[in-house]
C-alpha positions as CSV (number, residue, x, y, z in Angstrom):
1,X,-25.0,38.7,-4.9
2,X,-22.1,40.7,-3.6
3,X,-21.3,40.1,0.3
4,X,-22.0,43.7,1.2
5,X,-25.6,43.9,-0.6
6,X,-26.4,40.7,0.9
7,X,-25.5,42.1,4.3
8,X,-27.3,45.4,3.7
9,X,-30.5,43.3,3.0
10,X,-29.9,41.2,6.4
11,X,-29.5,44.3,8.2
12,X,-32.9,45.8,6.8
13,X,-34.6,42.5,7.7
14,X,-33.1,42.5,11.1
15,X,-34.3,46.0,11.5
16,X,-32.3,46.7,14.8
17,X,-32.3,43.1,16.2
18,X,-29.0,43.1,18.1
19,X,-27.0,45.1,15.7
20,X,-25.7,47.5,18.5
21,X,-23.6,44.4,19.6
22,X,-21.9,44.2,16.3
23,X,-18.3,45.0,16.1
24,X,-17.2,48.4,14.7
25,X,-13.8,47.5,13.8
26,X,-12.6,44.0,12.8
27,X,-8.8,43.5,13.1
28,X,-6.9,41.1,11.2
29,X,-3.9,39.8,13.1
30,X,-3.3,39.6,16.9
31,X,0.4,40.3,17.1
32,X,1.6,43.4,19.1
33,X,0.1,45.9,16.5
34,X,-3.4,44.3,16.5
35,X,-3.5,43.6,20.1
36,X,-2.6,47.3,20.8
37,X,-5.1,48.6,18.3
38,X,-7.9,46.5,19.9
39,X,-6.7,47.8,23.3
40,X,-6.9,51.3,22.4
41,X,-10.1,51.2,20.5
42,X,-12.1,49.3,23.4
43,X,-10.8,51.8,25.8
44,X,-12.2,54.6,23.5
45,X,-15.5,52.8,23.8
46,X,-15.1,51.3,20.2
47,X,-16.4,47.5,19.8
48,X,-13.9,45.4,18.1
49,X,-13.4,41.8,17.0
50,X,-9.9,40.5,16.5
51,X,-9.0,37.3,14.6
52,X,-5.8,35.4,13.7
53,X,-5.0,32.8,11.6
54,X,-2.5,31.2,13.8
55,X,-3.8,28.5,16.2
56,X,-2.0,29.7,19.3
57,X,0.4,32.8,20.1
58,X,3.8,32.6,19.3
59,X,6.2,31.6,21.7
60,X,9.4,32.7,20.1
61,X,10.4,36.3,20.0
62,X,12.3,38.2,17.1
63,X,11.6,41.6,18.9
64,X,13.0,42.4,22.3
65,X,13.0,46.2,22.9
66,X,10.1,48.2,24.1
67,X,11.3,51.7,23.8
68,X,10.3,54.6,25.9
69,X,7.9,56.0,23.3
70,X,5.7,52.6,23.4
71,X,5.8,52.6,27.2
72,X,4.5,56.2,27.0
73,X,1.6,55.2,24.7
74,X,0.8,51.9,26.8
75,X,0.8,54.0,30.0
76,X,-2.9,54.4,30.6
77,X,-3.8,50.8,29.6
78,X,-1.8,49.4,32.7
79,X,0.3,47.3,30.2
80,X,3.5,49.8,30.9
81,X,3.7,48.7,34.5
82,X,3.6,45.2,33.8
83,X,6.3,45.2,31.2
84,X,8.7,47.4,33.4
85,X,8.0,45.2,36.1
86,X,8.7,41.9,34.3
87,X,11.5,43.2,31.8
88,X,14.9,44.4,32.1
89,X,16.1,48.0,31.7
90,X,18.8,48.7,29.6
91,X,21.4,51.5,31.1
92,X,24.3,51.3,29.0
93,X,25.5,50.5,25.5
94,X,29.1,49.4,24.7
95,X,30.5,49.6,21.2
96,X,33.4,47.7,20.5
97,X,35.5,47.1,17.0
98,X,37.0,43.4,16.6
99,X,36.7,43.2,20.4
100,X,38.4,46.5,21.6
101,X,36.2,49.3,23.1
102,X,35.2,52.1,20.8
103,X,32.6,54.0,22.9
104,X,30.2,53.5,26.0
105,X,27.0,55.3,25.6
106,X,24.9,55.8,28.9
107,X,22.0,57.9,28.0
108,X,20.5,60.7,30.2
109,X,16.9,59.4,29.6
110,X,15.2,62.6,31.2
111,X,17.3,65.0,28.9
112,X,16.3,62.9,26.0
113,X,12.4,63.3,26.9
114,X,12.0,59.5,28.0
115,X,10.5,59.0,31.4
116,X,11.9,55.3,31.4
117,X,14.9,53.5,29.5
118,X,14.6,51.0,27.0
119,X,13.1,47.9,28.5
120,X,14.1,44.4,27.3
121,X,11.1,42.0,27.1
122,X,10.5,39.2,24.7
123,X,7.6,40.1,22.2
124,X,5.9,36.8,23.3
125,X,5.4,38.4,26.7
126,X,4.6,41.8,25.6
127,X,1.9,40.2,23.5
128,X,0.7,38.1,26.3
129,X,0.4,41.3,28.5
130,X,-1.5,43.0,26.0
131,X,-3.9,40.0,25.4
132,X,-4.6,39.9,29.1
133,X,-5.4,43.6,29.3
134,X,-7.7,43.2,26.5
135,X,-9.2,40.1,27.9
136,X,-9.9,42.1,31.1
137,X,-12.1,44.4,28.8
138,X,-14.1,41.6,27.8
139,X,-12.5,40.8,24.3
140,X,-10.7,37.5,23.4
141,X,-8.5,36.8,20.2
142,X,-10.3,34.4,18.0
143,X,-7.4,32.0,16.9
144,X,-7.2,29.7,14.0
145,X,-9.3,32.2,12.2
146,X,-8.0,34.5,9.3
147,X,-9.3,36.9,6.7
148,X,-9.4,35.1,3.3
149,X,-11.0,37.6,1.1
150,X,-12.5,41.3,1.4
151,X,-15.0,43.4,-0.4
152,X,-15.9,47.2,0.5
153,X,-18.1,49.7,-0.7
154,X,-19.1,53.3,0.9
155,X,-21.4,51.2,3.4
156,X,-18.4,49.1,5.1
157,X,-16.4,46.1,4.5
158,X,-17.4,42.4,4.3
159,X,-14.5,39.8,5.0
160,X,-14.9,36.2,4.1
161,X,-13.0,34.2,7.0
162,X,-10.8,31.1,6.5
163,X,-13.5,29.0,8.4
164,X,-15.8,29.8,5.5
165,X,-17.8,32.3,7.5
166,X,-18.2,36.0,6.8
167,X,-17.9,39.1,9.0
168,X,-19.2,42.7,8.2
169,X,-17.7,45.8,9.7
170,X,-17.6,49.7,9.1
171,X,-13.8,49.5,9.4
172,X,-11.0,46.8,8.9
173,X,-7.4,47.2,10.4
174,X,-4.9,44.7,8.8
175,X,-2.2,43.8,11.1
176,X,-1.6,40.5,9.5
177,X,2.2,40.7,9.0
178,X,4.8,40.9,6.3
179,X,2.8,38.6,4.0
180,X,-0.4,40.4,4.8
181,X,-3.5,38.8,2.8
182,X,-5.5,42.1,3.2
183,X,-2.6,44.1,1.5
184,X,-2.4,41.8,-1.2
185,X,-6.1,41.7,-1.5
186,X,-6.4,45.4,-2.0
187,X,-3.4,45.2,-4.8
188,X,-1.2,47.4,-2.9
189,X,2.4,47.5,-3.9
190,X,5.2,46.6,-1.2
191,X,8.4,48.4,-2.8
192,X,11.6,48.1,-1.3
193,X,14.7,45.7,-1.3
194,X,15.8,42.4,0.2
195,X,19.3,41.4,1.1
196,X,20.5,38.1,0.4
197,X,22.7,37.1,3.4
198,X,21.1,35.3,6.2
199,X,21.0,37.0,9.6
200,X,21.2,34.6,12.5
201,X,19.3,34.8,16.0
202,X,20.6,33.0,19.1
203,X,19.5,32.9,22.9
204,X,22.2,31.7,25.0
205,X,23.1,31.5,28.6
206,X,26.2,33.6,29.5
207,X,28.3,34.4,32.7
208,X,30.2,37.6,32.5
209,X,28.4,40.4,30.8
210,X,26.3,42.9,32.8
211,X,22.3,42.2,32.7
212,X,21.6,45.9,32.2
213,X,24.0,46.4,29.4
214,X,23.7,46.1,25.6
215,X,26.9,45.3,23.6
216,X,27.9,45.7,19.7
217,X,31.0,44.6,18.1
218,X,31.5,45.8,14.7
219,X,33.5,43.1,13.0
220,X,35.0,42.6,9.5
221,X,32.6,39.8,8.6
222,X,29.3,41.6,10.2
223,X,28.3,43.2,13.4
224,X,27.4,41.1,16.6
225,X,24.8,42.5,18.6
226,X,24.2,41.1,22.4
227,X,21.5,42.0,24.5
228,X,20.0,40.8,27.7
229,X,17.2,38.8,27.2
230,X,15.8,37.1,30.6
231,X,17.9,36.4,33.7
232,X,21.6,35.3,32.3
233,X,20.0,34.7,28.9
234,X,21.1,36.7,25.9
235,X,20.2,37.5,22.7
236,X,22.9,37.3,19.9
237,X,22.3,38.9,16.5
238,X,24.5,38.8,13.7
239,X,24.9,37.9,9.9
240,X,28.5,37.1,10.4
241,X,30.2,33.9,11.3
242,X,29.3,31.7,14.5
243,X,28.2,34.2,16.8
244,X,29.8,32.3,19.9
245,X,33.3,32.4,18.4
246,X,33.1,36.2,18.7
247,X,32.2,36.6,22.3
248,X,34.6,38.0,24.8
249,X,37.0,35.5,26.2
250,X,36.0,36.5,29.4
251,X,32.4,35.4,29.2
252,X,31.4,31.7,30.1
253,X,28.7,30.2,27.4
254,X,26.2,28.0,28.9
255,X,23.2,26.4,27.2
256,X,22.0,27.6,23.7
257,X,18.3,27.9,24.1
258,X,17.1,28.9,20.7
259,X,18.4,29.8,17.4
260,X,16.9,31.0,14.0
261,X,18.0,32.7,10.8
262,X,16.0,35.4,9.0
263,X,16.5,37.7,5.8
264,X,16.3,41.3,6.2
265,X,14.2,43.4,3.8
266,X,13.2,47.2,3.9
267,X,9.8,48.0,2.4
268,X,6.9,50.2,2.9
269,X,3.5,49.7,1.4
270,X,2.5,52.2,-1.1
271,X,-0.7,53.4,0.8
272,X,-1.8,52.7,4.5
273,X,-5.3,53.1,3.8
274,X,-8.0,52.0,0.9
275,X,-11.2,53.4,1.9
276,X,-12.4,51.7,5.2
277,X,-9.4,49.5,5.4
278,X,-6.1,50.5,6.9
279,X,-2.7,48.9,7.2
280,X,-0.3,48.6,10.5
281,X,2.8,46.9,11.6
282,X,4.6,44.6,9.5
283,X,1.6,44.7,7.1
284,X,2.5,48.1,6.3
285,X,6.3,48.1,6.8
286,X,9.5,45.9,7.4
287,X,13.0,46.5,8.2
288,X,16.2,45.3,9.8
289,X,16.1,44.8,13.6
290,X,19.0,47.6,14.1
291,X,17.3,50.4,16.3
292,X,14.6,48.0,17.7
293,X,11.9,49.8,15.9
294,X,9.8,47.2,14.3
295,X,7.1,46.1,17.2
296,X,7.3,49.7,18.4
297,X,6.5,51.2,15.2
298,X,3.7,49.0,15.0
299,X,2.3,49.9,18.3
300,X,2.5,53.6,17.2
301,X,0.5,52.8,14.2
302,X,-2.1,51.3,16.5
303,X,-2.3,54.1,18.8
304,X,-2.8,56.4,15.8
305,X,-5.3,54.3,14.2
306,X,-7.2,53.9,17.1
307,X,-7.7,57.8,17.5
308,X,-8.6,58.3,13.8
309,X,-11.0,55.2,13.6
310,X,-12.7,56.3,16.8
311,X,-13.2,59.7,15.1
312,X,-14.3,58.4,11.9
313,X,-16.8,56.0,13.6
314,X,-18.3,59.2,15.4
315,X,-18.7,61.1,12.3
316,X,-15.6,62.6,10.9
317,X,-15.4,60.9,7.4
318,X,-11.9,62.1,6.6
319,X,-10.1,60.6,9.6
320,X,-9.2,57.1,8.0
321,X,-7.4,59.2,5.3
322,X,-5.7,61.3,7.8
323,X,-4.4,58.0,9.3
324,X,-2.7,56.8,6.0
325,X,-1.4,60.3,5.4
326,X,0.2,60.8,8.9
327,X,1.7,57.4,9.3
328,X,2.9,56.8,5.6
329,X,5.3,59.8,6.1
330,X,6.5,58.4,9.4
331,X,6.8,54.8,8.7
332,X,8.8,55.6,5.4
333,X,11.2,58.0,7.1
334,X,11.7,55.3,9.8
335,X,12.5,52.6,7.5
336,X,14.7,54.7,5.4
337,X,16.7,55.7,8.4
338,X,17.2,52.1,9.5
339,X,18.3,50.9,6.3
340,X,21.0,53.7,6.0
341,X,22.3,52.7,9.5
342,X,22.1,49.0,8.6
343,X,23.9,49.6,5.4
344,X,26.7,51.4,7.3
345,X,27.1,48.8,9.8
346,X,26.8,45.9,7.3
347,X,29.3,47.2,4.9
348,X,32.5,44.9,5.3
349,X,35.0,46.6,2.9
350,X,38.4,47.6,4.4
351,X,37.4,51.3,3.8
352,X,34.1,50.7,5.8
353,X,36.0,49.1,8.7
354,X,38.7,52.1,8.8
355,X,35.9,54.6,8.7
356,X,34.2,52.8,11.6
357,X,37.4,52.8,13.6
358,X,38.1,56.6,12.8
359,X,34.9,58.0,13.1
360,X,32.9,56.2,15.8
361,X,35.2,57.2,18.7
362,X,34.8,60.9,17.7
363,X,30.9,60.7,17.2
364,X,30.8,59.2,20.5
365,X,32.2,62.4,22.1
366,X,29.8,64.5,20.3
367,X,26.6,64.8,22.4
368,X,24.3,66.1,19.7
369,X,25.4,63.1,17.5
370,X,24.8,60.6,20.3
371,X,21.5,62.2,21.2
372,X,20.2,62.1,17.7
373,X,21.0,58.7,17.4
374,X,19.6,57.4,20.8
375,X,16.3,59.3,19.9
376,X,15.9,57.2,17.0
377,X,16.4,54.0,18.9
378,X,14.2,55.1,21.8
379,X,11.3,56.3,19.2
380,X,11.8,59.8,20.4
381,X,12.8,61.2,16.9
382,X,9.4,62.4,15.8
383,X,6.0,63.3,17.8
384,X,3.1,61.0,17.5
385,X,0.5,63.1,15.9
386,X,-3.1,61.9,15.6
387,X,-4.1,65.0,13.6
């Protein structure tokens, strides 16, 4: 007997026995996208259940930047104030070529439409702050428990969990990462491309660089990005040679606290909703770290999904389709834009290096070019629409 039919019979037998406490939305994945979705939904009066297959929260952080758009979306939850209090604001971005200055960008945040500058905070801490805010509303993440299989019909969604149990829900939100079990179960394609070279991450203690500035060096073997991370610890990102060998001679290198490698892909799911199931975050789209949009774009997904799901559950049947329509267009545009920028920076031919040397100093003196680039990085390049 199909799960949904069995659950329907159980509901009829129960005849109202405690069903009012059942979750209205099941969220698969407790990264920043899933946690933010749960927080927005609970604040809208929607009951949620959030599960995650990992036994414990992540302690390492690929994402660092919390952009002004995300800070605005989280403002009313109280999480923004905690992120700003704990994080490090970025006031300037210095762009070099082979160690020599090309441009310095010092954004006028108010003119760009931002209430606050980009804030650097490790993703693990952002997740912790979201989880703490959710816990104050009575919702805890169920860890070590993922979604294994799904079924849905016009009544709702039934999920088999990895412990062998089942969960039924009117709506399922899949925020279960780039290798999403839910996306695969729906048979959705994840088109795009993958680049072969490994990118490197390193967290290292440095004496010398200011803690309120980011730094990019465009080198022949690949860009090197240096961002303040925590205290005197900085995050280095590159696909070139040893990142430490490319640092300024004026900086003193201390302890290397963590390092890792990853490969870059640019992909967007063919659809972001199928019936009562919606995708968000890395389950829906992935791209390079250029522009710091990954985690932030997922939290945008969460915000729009929460608004659409709340309306759907209150009697507007087309709202989940609205979510898919609204977010697929935005997510695809961002991923394509990030891919283009990364391709330009990644290119290592002599012609590409010469173009950067000649064009970047000119572009840095054109306010409309800089404003456009900054709006992309700050998440201010498009409105967040819920209808």
